[in-house]
Each structure stands twice: as C-alpha cells, then as structure tokens.
N, C-alpha and C positions, 0 to 999 in steps of 0.2 A: 505494500500499501504507501510505504513511504516513498520508494523507487517512483512508482506513477504520478504521486502528485508533484515528484521532481520532475516527470518528465515535461508535466504541462509548463512551466516556466514561469507559473505563478505565484510561486515558494521558492525564495533560495534557501539554499542547507541551513546559513543559520535561524532564521525563519521558520523552519520546520521544527529544529529540534527547541528552537523557544516554544513552538508549540507544545511539544511532546515534555517537556521539562514541566511546564505549566500545568499539564494534563496528571503526570505521575502525582506531582507534590502533593494536589487536588487534592487528587483519590488516597494518598496518604495519608495527611490529616483527616478527610473528612472519614476514613476507616476508623482511625482512634478517637476520631470528633476532638480534635484539635481546633482550631482558631486557620483559616486556611487564606484569609488577606495576609498576613505577612510573609506566609513561605512563599504565596507565587510572585506578591511583590521582590523577595530575592530570587527565585527562580529566573526571573524575566529580565535582572538587572544580571545577572550573574555569566550569561551563556558568553562566551570571547571569541576569539578569532583562534585561537586552538586549544588543544586539551592541555598539552604546557601552561598556558596563560591560565589556565581554570586550574588548575593542580595549585600553580604557585598563589595566585591570588584567594582559592579558598581560604590557604592558609592565613591567611591577610583580614579577612571578611568574618572568621570565625570570632576571635578577639575584640577585632573591631565593633563589629556585633553586641558582644556583650558588654564594649563598653558603653553602648549608645544607650542598650535599656538599661544598665544600672545608675547612668543620669536620669533616665527617664523616670523611675522609677523613686530616687531622689527628689529631682525637685515637685513630682507630683505629690511627696509624702510633705513636703514641707511648703508648697504655697496651692496643689490643689491643682486643678483643671481652670488655666486662664491663659490669656495671651504672652504672658511674662514667661510660663512655665515651657510654652511653644519655643519661644525664641532662646531661652537659658540652656534647652537640651539641645537643641541644633547646633547653636554657637560652642557650647562647650563639649561635644562629640567633635566640632569639627577639628575645634583647637588641640583636644589628647589624642587624635588620633596621628591629625600630622604630629604633633610633638612626638609622638611616638613610633612615626615613621610607617604605620598605617594608611598610607594616603589612596593605593587601592580598595580598601576598605570605608570608605568616608561617605560614599552615595550609601553601601545597606547599612551601614552604623544609622547615619541620621536617619532614613528610610523607620529604620526600625524603632528610631527613640521617639519620632513626631510619631509615628502611626502606633504606638502603645499609647500612648496618653489619656484619648476618649475612652477606651475600654477596660482601664482598668478595674478590680474589684476591689473587695475591703481587703485580700489578701495578699499583700505587696511581694511576698516571697514568691509565692504558686503563679504570678502575676509574670514576674522577673522569669524564671524559670519555662514558661509554658511558651513567650515570646522567644524566649533563646532557642528555644529547642524546634520550635514552628518554623524561625527564621532558618535555624542549621540544616531543617528537612529540604528546605529548598535552595540553599549550595550544595549539599548532598547531592541531591540529585540535576540538578543542573551539570556539575561538574563532571557526574560520570553520567551522565546524555551525552555533552562535547566530546568527552574520550571514546566512546565505544560505540554511537549514533553518526554515519555520516562524517567521517571522520574529514575535513576539509585539504583540500589539492590544490594548493596555489600556481602548480608550475603550468598549466597551458595559459592561464591567466599573464604569466611573468613572460614568459616566449612571445605571446600577440603584444603583449607591451614591448618590449623590444624588437620586434620587425616594428610596430608603428613606430616607436621613436626614433630610430634608423631614418625612416621615412622622413620623419618631423624635421630630423637635421638637415638631412639631404636638401633639404626644402628652404628652412635657414640659411644654410650655406650658398644657395644660388640667389637669395634675398640683398644677403649682407651686404657684397661686394657691390651689387648694383648704388646700395643704398651709401656706400661711402664714399662714389664715385656721384656725389650732387644728384643724388633724387629726391624727393617732396619730404617734407619732415614728416607728413603723413606718413609716407612708407615708412621711413626709419620708428615710428612708434610702431606700427604693425611688427615689423621684424622685433622687438625689443618685446612686445607681447611674447611674439610665439614661442622666442627664446625661453622666457620668464615661465612659459608653459611645458617646456621643454623638460624643462629642470626639475621643475612640479611634479610632475611624470614620472621623471628618473627615479627622484626622492621615495616616491611613491612605491614603485616598483621595488626597489631594495628596503624598503618596508615590507613587501609580500615575500621578497628572498629570504628574509630573516623569519616571521611567520613560518613559510614550509622548511627550514634549518629546523625549529623550532619542534615543528610538527612531527618530522622524522624523526625525534628521538625517541619517539614514544609510536611510531608506526611502521611498518615491514617495508622497503620501498627495495627494488631490483637494482642490479651495478646499473644496467642499460636506463633507467633515472636518474643515478646519480651522476652519472658521466654529461648527459643534458643538461643536468643541472649547473654542473661544473664548466660545462662549456661557456654556458649561458651567464653566468657571473662573470666568467672573462670576457664576454661581450659588454655586459653592463660596464665594466669597470672601465675598458674601452670607450663607451660610449661616455663617461667622467670625462674622457680627457679631449674627447670629441667635443662636449658643453663646455669646458675651460677655454678652449681655444677661439669659438665661437663666438664666445662673450667676451673673447679681447679684439673681437672684430665689429665689436657692436658700435664701440663709442672712437674705433677711427674715423677721424676728417680728415679728408685730401681737397685740395687748391684744384681750381679749373685747370686743368691738360697736365695733371702731377703722373701721370704716364704718359707715353706718345701713341700711338693708334697702334703699333705692333706690341706692345709690351699688355697696353690691355685688350688686345687680340690673344695673347698668348696668355693670359689672365684669366679671361673668361672660356676657355678654351680647359685648361685645366680645373675651373672651378666646374661646368658642366662632367667632364671626365671623375673628378672627386663625386660628383652628387649621384653619378650613377653606382659609383663602386658603395657608394652607400644603401642604395637602393637593390643592390644582388645580394640574394640570399647568401652566395660564398664571395663577395666582397672580391671576387679577381680583378687584378690588375692586367694593363695592355700593354704589349711592349710601345705602343705611341705615347701612353702617358708617360712613363716612366723616362723617353725623352724629350716630353714636356722640362717633367721637372728638372732633368739638368741643365736644360737652358736656361728659368725660373734660378737655379741656384746661382748659374753663374752670373742672374743679372742681382741676385741679392749682396754679393760679393763686390758687383760693380759698386750701388749704391752705399754699399758700409764704406769704401774707400775714399770716397767725395761727401765726407760729412757736410751736412747745409751749414750753412756761415753766416748768420745775421748782424747786421749793423752795429748793434752791441757786441759783438767776438764771441757771442756764446753759441758754443756749436752743442748740436742735436745730436749725438750717438745711432738715435734711431729716432729718423724725421717717419713721417708718415706712409711712406712709402716703403719703407725699411721692415715695417712693424706689419706693414700687411705682406710683402712677400715673407718675412720669417714665418708668419703663423699659418702661413698656407705650407710651406715647407713642412713646422713641425705638424700639420695634419695628414699629411703623408705620411711623414712614420709612424703615426698611430693606424693610417690604414694600410701600410705594409704588415703592420706587425698584426694587422686583424686580418687579413689573406693567411699568413701563416697560420695562424694561429685557427680557424677556419677552412681549411684545406683537407677533405675527408670527412668535417665533425659537423656539416652546415644540417646535415640531413637528421640529427639528432633532435632540432627543437623545429621541424617546420611545423608550419600549422596547416590544419587540414582544411579548404576552402570549401 
C-alpha cells in the first residue's frame, strides 16, 4: 500500500512516514488510554531527513521534553493557568535547552510545555510523567518509522542536480564574457542572479550529499552505488572550483576595444568550446580546443609582460584583460582534470530521460 501511494506522486516519502508515525502513535496512545495530542505533535515534528538524524535528535529531544514538562508543572503550580505561565514556560524552556546545548529539542520541548498547561489535573507528578511518556511515544515511534520505513535515497536527486549545475555553469560562462565586453547593465544583473542561483544550488547539493553519507551508515549499499557517489563528489568539487572562477569573472570591467578583433574571436571561440565541454556528459575536449588554449596562453604572457602604466606611474600587474585570460586558463585546467576523471566513469551517474 505504501509503495502504491508513493507511485501516485501525491505524497513524498517524508510525508508518508509522517502519516504512518502519527497513525501508530495515536493507535498506541488510544490503546493505553493516554492523551493523544502531545504524542502526535511530537511525532509530526520528529521526522527527519535521514535515519541518522532521527536517532541523534531523539537522544536530545527526550531530555529537552523532560525540561519543558518540568518547567510547565513548576509554573502552573506557582501561578496557575494565566498568560504569564505560558510566557515563562516557553521562555525558560528555550533558554535552558539552549544553555544545555539541546537546541535540536527546543521545538518539541516548548510545544510540550505549552500544550501541558491547559490540561493539568490535580496530581502534578502524574501529569508530568504522563505528558513525558506520551511525548516519548511520539519520539520513539517517529524514529523507528524513519529508520525502517522508506529509507531516503538522495542519489538520483544529487546526480540530476549535478547535470543541471553543469548546464547552468555553461550558460553563465557564455553570458559572462559578453557582459565584460560592455553589455548592458541589465544583462550584468541577470548574470549575477544566475551565478547566485548556481552557488545556492551547489550548496544544496552538498547538503544532500551529506544526508546520503549519513543514511548509508545505517542502510546497505552496493559497491556500484558507492563508486557512483564518489564520482559525483569529485564532480561536485570541480563544480565548486568552476563556480569560483565564474565568480571572479562577474565583476571584471573592460574598457571599449580592450581586446583586438582577433583576440575577441579567439576568446569567444574558447568560451563556446568550454560551454560545450561542460554540457557534454564525459566532458571530452577536442584537439582544436587545446590548440586555442595554447594561443591564449601566449596572449596571457604577452599581456603580463606589458604592464599597463598609468600617469601616476602605478603599475597594474593584473589589468582586466590579464584577469580574464587568467580565469579562462584556470577554468581550462579544471576542465582538463574533469575530463580525466570522467573517462569511462560518466555512465555511473547518467540520469534516465
């Protein structure tokens, strides 16, 4: 039934696990005639991205919940049920949990404290242990469901993100050089927005990779899966280097006619070639590309030898032209390494269309 619901694409894995956790938690509480509300709230907020996170945070949430329940009992006993009781219980629960470095349990602890106040009976100690017990049921059930049911697999998402990121990097590379060569301000802002989006998605993919590593500590995986994941990590690291050099190109400003027509033609040809290499799954380079890079390398030393000298006699060791050529050459070095890494391995993370 779970697999059938998942195939409908109406519910994600985490949503389904939340539903199962709530059902089991409510069933157990009703079976033993315990208050359901606290346990269900805890079950909802306890589902995590990975089984590892569930286990780690469950160890934090239990003592945090005990603190919240204890503070709620204390303030209710002193002040009764009024606005100040709610405020003090919430504030002190957050402060104490933070002080004790139980930050992952603050939300559950605060909800436990606040939800207890309107439903106290005359026996404070009984109320304390009952609320703590029902909260524990929610934490334990959610942790077990997260561990055993539909273990998350982020690998397909990671591989798809990597493919998309290389395509976006190619688009930014093709758009950045015309921007440097006196394009409109709107085009510059557009490229900078695209670059920020690239870095955001790159960071998000690194986070998914961390989730996958944590998940594999508790669930089996094949040698092929591990090799594909390691290859993907190498590509991600190279994407990080590519993003660094693309970032350096975002703020270079060239004067009009900074390059000759022949130089512009060479640079634009190399940029087009690099963009194509980024988009190609195995990132293969042509002999023509290497020949053009040799020409550009000679231009780099030509510009380096002829330092631009201003009337103030201040010498710019890296004028804008040199910076652009240098960044292109650096990008080539990364792409050359990427080609070597990708030989005979790119099929490991091909995404079915």
